[in-house]
C-alpha atoms as an extended CHARMM CRD file, in Angstrom:
* protein
*
       219  EXT
         1         1  MET       CA             24.2360000000       12.1720000000       -4.1180000000  PROA      1               0.0000000000
         2         2  LYS       CA             26.1980000000       13.2660000000       -1.0790000000  PROA      2               0.0000000000
         3         3  ALA       CA             25.0580000000       10.5660000000        1.3270000000  PROA      3               0.0000000000
         4         4  LEU       CA             25.8210000000        7.8310000000       -1.1770000000  PROA      4               0.0000000000
         5         5  PHE       CA             29.4270000000        8.9820000000       -1.6280000000  PROA      5               0.0000000000
         6         6  LEU       CA             29.8060000000        9.2200000000        2.1340000000  PROA      6               0.0000000000
         7         7  LEU       CA             28.5780000000        5.6750000000        2.5910000000  PROA      7               0.0000000000
         8         8  CYS       CA             30.7470000000        4.3540000000       -0.2410000000  PROA      8               0.0000000000
         9         9  SER       CA             33.7750000000        5.5070000000        1.7160000000  PROA      9               0.0000000000
        10        10  CYS       CA             32.8150000000        3.1120000000        4.4980000000  PROA      10              0.0000000000
        11        11  PHE       CA             33.5460000000       -0.0600000000        2.5110000000  PROA      11              0.0000000000
        12        12  ALA       CA             36.5330000000       -0.8140000000        4.7280000000  PROA      12              0.0000000000
        13        13  PHE       CA             34.0810000000       -1.9840000000        7.3750000000  PROA      13              0.0000000000
        14        14  SER       CA             32.4500000000       -5.3670000000        7.1790000000  PROA      14              0.0000000000
        15        15  ASN       CA             28.6470000000       -5.2220000000        7.1060000000  PROA      15              0.0000000000
        16        16  ALA       CA             28.4930000000       -6.6910000000       10.6090000000  PROA      16              0.0000000000
        17        17  SER       CA             31.0260000000       -4.1990000000       11.9760000000  PROA      17              0.0000000000
        18        18  LEU       CA             29.2530000000       -1.2690000000       10.3570000000  PROA      18              0.0000000000
        19        19  TRP       CA             25.9190000000       -2.4540000000       11.7060000000  PROA      19              0.0000000000
        20        20  ASP       CA             27.3030000000       -2.6940000000       15.2590000000  PROA      20              0.0000000000
        21        21  LEU       CA             28.9870000000        0.7000000000       14.9910000000  PROA      21              0.0000000000
        22        22  LEU       CA             25.9240000000        2.5140000000       13.6970000000  PROA      22              0.0000000000
        23        23  THR       CA             23.6750000000        0.8270000000       16.2380000000  PROA      23              0.0000000000
        24        24  LYS       CA             25.9210000000        2.0790000000       19.0430000000  PROA      24              0.0000000000
        25        25  ILE       CA             26.0310000000        5.5900000000       17.5770000000  PROA      25              0.0000000000
        26        26  THR       CA             22.3290000000        5.9720000000       16.8450000000  PROA      26              0.0000000000
        27        27  GLY       CA             20.9420000000        3.8040000000       19.6020000000  PROA      27              0.0000000000
        28        28  THR       CA             18.7000000000        2.1690000000       17.0100000000  PROA      28              0.0000000000
        29        29  LYS       CA             16.9060000000       -0.8820000000       18.3060000000  PROA      29              0.0000000000
        30        30  GLY       CA             14.2480000000       -2.9720000000       16.6640000000  PROA      30              0.0000000000
        31        31  GLN       CA             10.8200000000       -2.1260000000       18.0350000000  PROA      31              0.0000000000
        32        32  CYS       CA              9.2540000000       -5.2670000000       16.5850000000  PROA      32              0.0000000000
        33        33  SER       CA              9.8680000000       -8.8370000000       17.6140000000  PROA      33              0.0000000000
        34        34  THR       CA             12.5550000000      -10.5590000000       15.5700000000  PROA      34              0.0000000000
        35        35  ALA       CA             11.1780000000      -13.9750000000       16.4500000000  PROA      35              0.0000000000
        36        36  PRO       CA              8.8850000000      -15.3200000000       13.7100000000  PROA      36              0.0000000000
        37        37  SER       CA              5.2920000000      -15.1020000000       14.9060000000  PROA      37              0.0000000000
        38        38  PHE       CA              2.9300000000      -16.4670000000       12.2950000000  PROA      38              0.0000000000
        39        39  LYS       CA             -0.5250000000      -15.0150000000       11.8750000000  PROA      39              0.0000000000
        40        40  ASP       CA             -3.6230000000      -15.8690000000        9.8810000000  PROA      40              0.0000000000
        41        41  PRO       CA             -5.0320000000      -13.4470000000        7.2940000000  PROA      41              0.0000000000
        42        42  LEU       CA             -7.8500000000      -11.1170000000        8.3110000000  PROA      42              0.0000000000
        43        43  ILE       CA             -9.5760000000      -11.2460000000        4.9240000000  PROA      43              0.0000000000
        44        44  ALA       CA             -9.4320000000      -13.2780000000        1.7300000000  PROA      44              0.0000000000
        45        45  THR       CA             -7.2630000000      -12.3580000000       -1.2320000000  PROA      45              0.0000000000
        46        46  ASP       CA             -8.7870000000       -9.9010000000       -3.6920000000  PROA      46              0.0000000000
        47        47  PRO       CA             -8.2420000000      -10.2480000000       -7.4780000000  PROA      47              0.0000000000
        48        48  MET       CA             -8.4390000000       -6.4610000000       -7.8170000000  PROA      48              0.0000000000
        49        49  CYS       CA             -5.6320000000       -6.1130000000       -5.3040000000  PROA      49              0.0000000000
        50        50  GLU       CA             -3.5190000000       -8.6410000000       -7.1570000000  PROA      50              0.0000000000
        51        51  ALA       CA             -4.0720000000       -6.6650000000      -10.3550000000  PROA      51              0.0000000000
        52        52  LYS       CA             -2.7120000000       -3.5930000000       -8.5700000000  PROA      52              0.0000000000
        53        53  ALA       CA              0.4130000000       -5.5560000000       -7.6480000000  PROA      53              0.0000000000
        54        54  ASP       CA              0.9020000000       -6.4760000000      -11.3080000000  PROA      54              0.0000000000
        55        55  LEU       CA              0.9120000000       -2.7660000000      -12.1740000000  PROA      55              0.0000000000
        56        56  GLY       CA              3.1880000000       -1.6690000000       -9.3480000000  PROA      56              0.0000000000
        57        57  ASP       CA              0.3110000000        0.3600000000       -7.8860000000  PROA      57              0.0000000000
        58        58  CYS       CA              1.2200000000        1.7700000000       -4.4660000000  PROA      58              0.0000000000
        59        59  THR       CA             -2.2750000000        1.0560000000       -3.1310000000  PROA      59              0.0000000000
        60        60  PHE       CA             -1.3970000000       -2.6500000000       -3.1870000000  PROA      60              0.0000000000
        61        61  TYR       CA              0.4680000000       -2.0170000000        0.0740000000  PROA      61              0.0000000000
        62        62  ASP       CA             -2.8950000000       -1.0710000000        1.5910000000  PROA      62              0.0000000000
        63        63  CYS       CA             -4.3550000000       -4.3280000000        0.2840000000  PROA      63              0.0000000000
        64        64  PHE       CA             -1.5610000000       -6.2520000000        1.9560000000  PROA      64              0.0000000000
        65        65  GLU       CA             -2.0950000000       -4.3580000000        5.1930000000  PROA      65              0.0000000000
        66        66  ASP       CA             -5.8420000000       -5.0530000000        5.0990000000  PROA      66              0.0000000000
        67        67  ARG       CA             -5.1100000000       -8.7700000000        4.7900000000  PROA      67              0.0000000000
        68        68  TYR       CA             -2.2950000000       -9.1120000000        7.3220000000  PROA      68              0.0000000000
        69        69  SER       CA             -2.0510000000       -5.8620000000        9.3230000000  PROA      69              0.0000000000
        70        70  CYS       CA              1.7120000000       -5.8910000000        9.8980000000  PROA      70              0.0000000000
        71        71  GLY       CA              2.0760000000       -2.1240000000       10.2330000000  PROA      71              0.0000000000
        72        72  LEU       CA              5.6420000000       -0.8980000000       10.6730000000  PROA      72              0.0000000000
        73        73  CYS       CA              6.6450000000       -4.4190000000       11.6920000000  PROA      73              0.0000000000
        74        74  GLY       CA              6.1430000000       -5.4530000000        8.0710000000  PROA      74              0.0000000000
        75        75  PHE       CA              7.1300000000       -3.5370000000        4.9390000000  PROA      75              0.0000000000
        76        76  PRO       CA              5.3120000000       -0.1700000000        4.7930000000  PROA      76              0.0000000000
        77        77  LYS       CA              4.8220000000        1.7410000000        1.5570000000  PROA      77              0.0000000000
        78        78  THR       CA              6.7570000000        4.5980000000        3.1600000000  PROA      78              0.0000000000
        79        79  TYR       CA              9.9270000000        2.4850000000        3.4190000000  PROA      79              0.0000000000
        80        80  ASP       CA             13.0360000000        4.6870000000        3.4980000000  PROA      80              0.0000000000
        81        81  LEU       CA             14.7150000000        3.4740000000        0.2910000000  PROA      81              0.0000000000
        82        82  TYR       CA             11.5300000000        3.1300000000       -1.7220000000  PROA      82              0.0000000000
        83        83  ASN       CA              8.7750000000        5.3780000000       -0.4310000000  PROA      83              0.0000000000
        84        84  CYS       CA              6.2500000000        4.2770000000       -3.0390000000  PROA      84              0.0000000000
        85        85  GLU       CA              3.7440000000        7.1190000000       -2.7580000000  PROA      85              0.0000000000
        86        86  LYS       CA              6.4010000000        9.8210000000       -2.5620000000  PROA      86              0.0000000000
        87        87  MET       CA              8.4220000000        8.5230000000       -5.5120000000  PROA      87              0.0000000000
        88        88  HSD       CA              5.2910000000        8.3570000000       -7.6840000000  PROA      88              0.0000000000
        89        89  MET       CA              4.1320000000       11.8810000000       -6.8550000000  PROA      89              0.0000000000
        90        90  PRO       CA              4.4990000000       14.1570000000       -9.9350000000  PROA      90              0.0000000000
        91        91  LEU       CA              6.3010000000       16.6800000000       -7.7250000000  PROA      91              0.0000000000
        92        92  TYR       CA              9.1700000000       14.2040000000       -7.3890000000  PROA      92              0.0000000000
        93        93  LEU       CA              8.7410000000       11.8150000000      -10.3280000000  PROA      93              0.0000000000
        94        94  ASP       CA              8.8720000000       14.6660000000      -12.8490000000  PROA      94              0.0000000000
        95        95  THR       CA             12.3490000000       15.6280000000      -11.6400000000  PROA      95              0.0000000000
        96        96  PHE       CA             13.7510000000       12.3110000000      -12.8870000000  PROA      96              0.0000000000
        97        97  THR       CA             15.0030000000       11.8170000000      -16.4300000000  PROA      97              0.0000000000
        98        98  PRO       CA             12.8480000000        9.5460000000      -18.6530000000  PROA      98              0.0000000000
        99        99  GLN       CA             15.2080000000        6.6760000000      -17.8580000000  PROA      99              0.0000000000
       100       100  GLY       CA             15.0360000000        7.5590000000      -14.1740000000  PROA      100             0.0000000000
       101       101  GLN       CA             11.2320000000        7.5620000000      -14.2520000000  PROA      101             0.0000000000
       102       102  GLN       CA             11.2850000000        4.1230000000      -15.8470000000  PROA      102             0.0000000000
       103       103  PHE       CA             13.5170000000        2.9230000000      -13.0270000000  PROA      103             0.0000000000
       104       104  VAL       CA             11.0230000000        4.1780000000      -10.4330000000  PROA      104             0.0000000000
       105       105  LEU       CA              8.1840000000        2.3210000000      -12.1630000000  PROA      105             0.0000000000
       106       106  ASP       CA             10.1670000000       -0.8820000000      -12.7420000000  PROA      106             0.0000000000
       107       107  ALA       CA             11.5440000000       -1.0370000000       -9.1980000000  PROA      107             0.0000000000
       108       108  GLY       CA              8.0710000000       -0.4310000000       -7.7730000000  PROA      108             0.0000000000
       109       109  LYS       CA              6.5680000000       -3.2030000000       -9.8690000000  PROA      109             0.0000000000
       110       110  CYS       CA              9.4020000000       -5.5620000000       -8.9380000000  PROA      110             0.0000000000
       111       111  LEU       CA              8.6100000000       -5.0320000000       -5.2510000000  PROA      111             0.0000000000
       112       112  THR       CA              4.8280000000       -5.3750000000       -5.5100000000  PROA      112             0.0000000000
       113       113  LEU       CA              5.0830000000       -8.5140000000       -7.6500000000  PROA      113             0.0000000000
       114       114  PHE       CA              7.2220000000      -10.1800000000       -5.0040000000  PROA      114             0.0000000000
       115       115  MET       CA              4.9490000000       -8.9050000000       -2.2580000000  PROA      115             0.0000000000
       116       116  LYS       CA              1.9990000000      -10.4510000000       -4.0970000000  PROA      116             0.0000000000
       117       117  SER       CA              3.5300000000      -13.8850000000       -3.5480000000  PROA      117             0.0000000000
       118       118  LEU       CA              3.5380000000      -13.1380000000        0.1940000000  PROA      118             0.0000000000
       119       119  TYR       CA              0.0240000000      -11.7050000000        0.0290000000  PROA      119             0.0000000000
       120       120  ARG       CA             -1.2330000000      -15.0540000000       -1.2970000000  PROA      120             0.0000000000
       121       121  LEU       CA              0.1570000000      -17.0710000000        1.6130000000  PROA      121             0.0000000000
       122       122  ASP       CA             -2.2940000000      -18.6780000000        4.0330000000  PROA      122             0.0000000000
       123       123  ARG       CA             -0.1500000000      -17.6830000000        7.0210000000  PROA      123             0.0000000000
       124       124  LEU       CA              2.9040000000      -15.5200000000        7.4540000000  PROA      124             0.0000000000
       125       125  SER       CA              5.2100000000      -13.7660000000        9.8850000000  PROA      125             0.0000000000
       126       126  CYS       CA              5.4100000000       -9.9830000000        9.6450000000  PROA      126             0.0000000000
       127       127  ASP       CA              9.0700000000      -10.1140000000       10.6340000000  PROA      127             0.0000000000
       128       128  VAL       CA              9.7970000000      -12.5210000000        7.7820000000  PROA      128             0.0000000000
       129       129  VAL       CA              7.9160000000      -10.2090000000        5.3980000000  PROA      129             0.0000000000
       130       130  LYS       CA              9.9740000000       -7.2530000000        6.6070000000  PROA      130             0.0000000000
       131       131  HSD       CA             13.2540000000       -9.1200000000        6.1840000000  PROA      131             0.0000000000
       132       132  GLN       CA             12.4490000000      -10.5760000000        2.7650000000  PROA      132             0.0000000000
       133       133  MET       CA             11.1200000000       -7.3050000000        1.3610000000  PROA      133             0.0000000000
       134       134  GLU       CA             14.1040000000       -5.3230000000        2.6220000000  PROA      134             0.0000000000
       135       135  GLU       CA             16.4050000000       -7.8380000000        0.9460000000  PROA      135             0.0000000000
       136       136  LYS       CA             14.3140000000       -7.5660000000       -2.2160000000  PROA      136             0.0000000000
       137       137  VAL       CA             14.8370000000       -3.7960000000       -2.4170000000  PROA      137             0.0000000000
       138       138  THR       CA             18.5070000000       -4.2560000000       -3.2910000000  PROA      138             0.0000000000
       139       139  GLU       CA             17.7000000000       -6.8840000000       -5.9070000000  PROA      139             0.0000000000
       140       140  CYS       CA             14.9130000000       -4.8030000000       -7.4590000000  PROA      140             0.0000000000
       141       141  PHE       CA             17.0260000000       -1.6500000000       -7.5440000000  PROA      141             0.0000000000
       142       142  ILE       CA             19.9000000000       -3.3730000000       -9.3310000000  PROA      142             0.0000000000
       143       143  SER       CA             17.7200000000       -5.3420000000      -11.7640000000  PROA      143             0.0000000000
       144       144  SER       CA             15.7390000000       -2.1830000000      -12.6040000000  PROA      144             0.0000000000
       145       145  GLY       CA             18.8500000000       -0.2500000000      -13.6330000000  PROA      145             0.0000000000
       146       146  PHE       CA             19.5590000000        1.8840000000      -10.5750000000  PROA      146             0.0000000000
       147       147  CYS       CA             23.2730000000        2.0590000000      -11.3630000000  PROA      147             0.0000000000
       148       148  ASP       CA             22.5640000000        3.3480000000      -14.8650000000  PROA      148             0.0000000000
       149       149  ILE       CA             20.3550000000        6.1950000000      -13.6620000000  PROA      149             0.0000000000
       150       150  LEU       CA             22.1210000000        7.0500000000      -10.4000000000  PROA      150             0.0000000000
       151       151  MET       CA             24.4560000000        9.8490000000      -11.4020000000  PROA      151             0.0000000000
       152       152  GLU       CA             22.1630000000       11.6670000000      -13.8400000000  PROA      152             0.0000000000
       153       153  ASN       CA             19.3160000000       11.5030000000      -11.3160000000  PROA      153             0.0000000000
       154       154  ARG       CA             21.2650000000       12.1030000000       -8.1230000000  PROA      154             0.0000000000
       155       155  ASN       CA             19.5110000000       15.4170000000       -7.4050000000  PROA      155             0.0000000000
       156       156  ALA       CA             16.0820000000       13.8570000000       -7.9510000000  PROA      156             0.0000000000
       157       157  LEU       CA             16.9780000000       11.0030000000       -5.5940000000  PROA      157             0.0000000000
       158       158  TRP       CA             18.3990000000       13.4720000000       -3.0930000000  PROA      158             0.0000000000
       159       159  SER       CA             15.0780000000       15.3460000000       -3.0430000000  PROA      159             0.0000000000
       160       160  VAL       CA             13.1220000000       12.1430000000       -2.3790000000  PROA      160             0.0000000000
       161       161  TYR       CA             15.2000000000       10.6680000000        0.4210000000  PROA      161             0.0000000000
       162       162  ASN       CA             15.0970000000       11.7050000000        4.0590000000  PROA      162             0.0000000000
       163       163  VAL       CA             18.8290000000       11.2990000000        4.6170000000  PROA      163             0.0000000000
       164       164  LYS       CA             18.7350000000       11.9870000000        8.3610000000  PROA      164             0.0000000000
       165       165  LYS       CA             16.1540000000        9.2420000000        8.7950000000  PROA      165             0.0000000000
       166       166  ILE       CA             18.1490000000        6.8180000000        6.6430000000  PROA      166             0.0000000000
       167       167  LEU       CA             21.3460000000        7.3980000000        8.6220000000  PROA      167             0.0000000000
       168       168  LYS       CA             19.5070000000        6.5040000000       11.8280000000  PROA      168             0.0000000000
       169       169  ASN       CA             18.6780000000        3.0500000000       10.4710000000  PROA      169             0.0000000000
       170       170  PRO       CA             21.7350000000        0.7530000000       10.2780000000  PROA      170             0.0000000000
       171       171  LYS       CA             19.8000000000       -1.7800000000        8.2130000000  PROA      171             0.0000000000
       172       172  VAL       CA             18.9780000000        0.7720000000        5.5210000000  PROA      172             0.0000000000
       173       173  VAL       CA             22.5450000000        2.1080000000        5.5810000000  PROA      173             0.0000000000
       174       174  GLY       CA             23.7350000000       -1.4370000000        4.9340000000  PROA      174             0.0000000000
       175       175  GLU       CA             21.3610000000       -1.7040000000        1.9790000000  PROA      175             0.0000000000
       176       176  VAL       CA             22.6240000000        1.5770000000        0.5260000000  PROA      176             0.0000000000
       177       177  MET       CA             26.1860000000        0.2810000000        0.7780000000  PROA      177             0.0000000000
       178       178  GLU       CA             25.2600000000       -3.0170000000       -0.8480000000  PROA      178             0.0000000000
       179       179  ILE       CA             23.5360000000       -1.2260000000       -3.7290000000  PROA      179             0.0000000000
       180       180  SER       CA             26.4130000000        1.2460000000       -4.1550000000  PROA      180             0.0000000000
       181       181  LYS       CA             28.9730000000       -1.5660000000       -4.3680000000  PROA      181             0.0000000000
       182       182  ASN       CA             27.1740000000       -2.7290000000       -7.4940000000  PROA      182             0.0000000000
       183       183  CYS       CA             27.3940000000        0.7820000000       -8.9590000000  PROA      183             0.0000000000
       184       184  SER       CA             31.1130000000        1.4280000000       -8.4330000000  PROA      184             0.0000000000
       185       185  GLU       CA             31.9140000000        1.2310000000      -12.1580000000  PROA      185             0.0000000000
       186       186  GLN       CA             29.2230000000        3.7550000000      -13.1120000000  PROA      186             0.0000000000
       187       187  ILE       CA             30.2510000000        6.1100000000      -10.3030000000  PROA      187             0.0000000000
       188       188  SER       CA             33.9170000000        5.9460000000      -11.3570000000  PROA      188             0.0000000000
       189       189  THR       CA             33.0430000000        6.5330000000      -15.0180000000  PROA      189             0.0000000000
       190       190  TRP       CA             30.9100000000        9.5440000000      -14.1330000000  PROA      190             0.0000000000
       191       191  ALA       CA             33.5710000000       10.9770000000      -11.8350000000  PROA      191             0.0000000000
       192       192  PHE       CA             36.2330000000       10.6120000000      -14.5440000000  PROA      192             0.0000000000
       193       193  GLY       CA             34.0430000000       12.3820000000      -17.0930000000  PROA      193             0.0000000000
       194       194  HSD       CA             33.2440000000       15.2060000000      -14.6810000000  PROA      194             0.0000000000
       195       195  GLN       CA             36.7070000000       15.6530000000      -13.2040000000  PROA      195             0.0000000000
       196       196  THR       CA             36.7810000000       19.3230000000      -14.2320000000  PROA      196             0.0000000000
       197       197  ASP       CA             33.4880000000       20.0170000000      -12.4470000000  PROA      197             0.0000000000
       198       198  ILE       CA             34.6630000000       18.1440000000       -9.3650000000  PROA      198             0.0000000000
       199       199  THR       CA             37.9400000000       20.0890000000       -9.3300000000  PROA      199             0.0000000000
       200       200  LYS       CA             36.0880000000       23.4050000000       -9.6720000000  PROA      200             0.0000000000
       201       201  THR       CA             33.7640000000       22.4590000000       -6.8230000000  PROA      201             0.0000000000
       202       202  GLN       CA             36.7070000000       21.5340000000       -4.6020000000  PROA      202             0.0000000000
       203       203  THR       CA             38.4510000000       24.7980000000       -5.5120000000  PROA      203             0.0000000000
       204       204  ASN       CA             35.3390000000       26.7990000000       -4.5940000000  PROA      204             0.0000000000
       205       205  ILE       CA             35.0770000000       24.9570000000       -1.2810000000  PROA      205             0.0000000000
       206       206  ASN       CA             38.7420000000       25.6070000000       -0.4750000000  PROA      206             0.0000000000
       207       207  SER       CA             38.3590000000       29.2580000000       -1.4590000000  PROA      207             0.0000000000
       208       208  GLY       CA             35.3200000000       29.6310000000        0.7630000000  PROA      208             0.0000000000
       209       209  LEU       CA             37.1200000000       28.0430000000        3.7030000000  PROA      209             0.0000000000
       210       210  SER       CA             40.1070000000       30.3450000000        3.2060000000  PROA      210             0.0000000000
       211       211  GLN       CA             37.8390000000       33.3830000000        3.2220000000  PROA      211             0.0000000000
       212       212  LEU       CA             36.1880000000       32.2380000000        6.4430000000  PROA      212             0.0000000000
       213       213  ILE       CA             39.5520000000       31.6170000000        8.0870000000  PROA      213             0.0000000000
       214       214  ASN       CA             40.8300000000       35.0390000000        7.0270000000  PROA      214             0.0000000000
       215       215  ALA       CA             37.6340000000       36.7330000000        8.1860000000  PROA      215             0.0000000000
       216       216  PHE       CA             37.8600000000       35.1870000000       11.6510000000  PROA      216             0.0000000000
       217       217  GLY       CA             41.5890000000       35.8530000000       11.7900000000  PROA      217             0.0000000000
       218       218  LYS       CA             41.0460000000       39.5890000000       11.3830000000  PROA      218             0.0000000000
       219       219  LYS       CA             38.7510000000       39.7810000000       14.4030000000  PROA      219             0.0000000000
């Protein structure tokens, strides 16, 4: 996964420094208030909705939105690192290995189960929901075996993620780095076992660059 390796190389920065740097580069600013503003629910809790959360059903996000209406200031089901609907679409899910598919299901359920505890609250702040759910993504990814499925499913993950969008969000970039730090052993093991492939790829790249240089040099 190209973006992941790129971000792993940024570990020399502290999280705070990286955040400041990326914010300056991308001009990313929060469009929602960061000050906790508590709101009352619009409707009562629904047992059918809670059952959806227990299953990791993506439509639970709609249930949460119906009750609290946080919109993008909360935790949408189209969140960059776990776009629930997209990751569960057969078009994408079928490209994962069986172990990778289990990760998608387990991580999704981990998130909706935690979100159910927020759904049950009598009052909440959308900003707090956003912050807590974003923090939970890292925890759910790691506990659901992301590191174990990463390398064998890198192409499937690559097809799901909108990398340009992710790189414009310093918060998400920070999460990717935090997750990747936990996967360093698996990445190193994979790289060692595929050293021949990596060397061949590098050789092909160098050969291609040489051909381009020679072609332009003849003009």
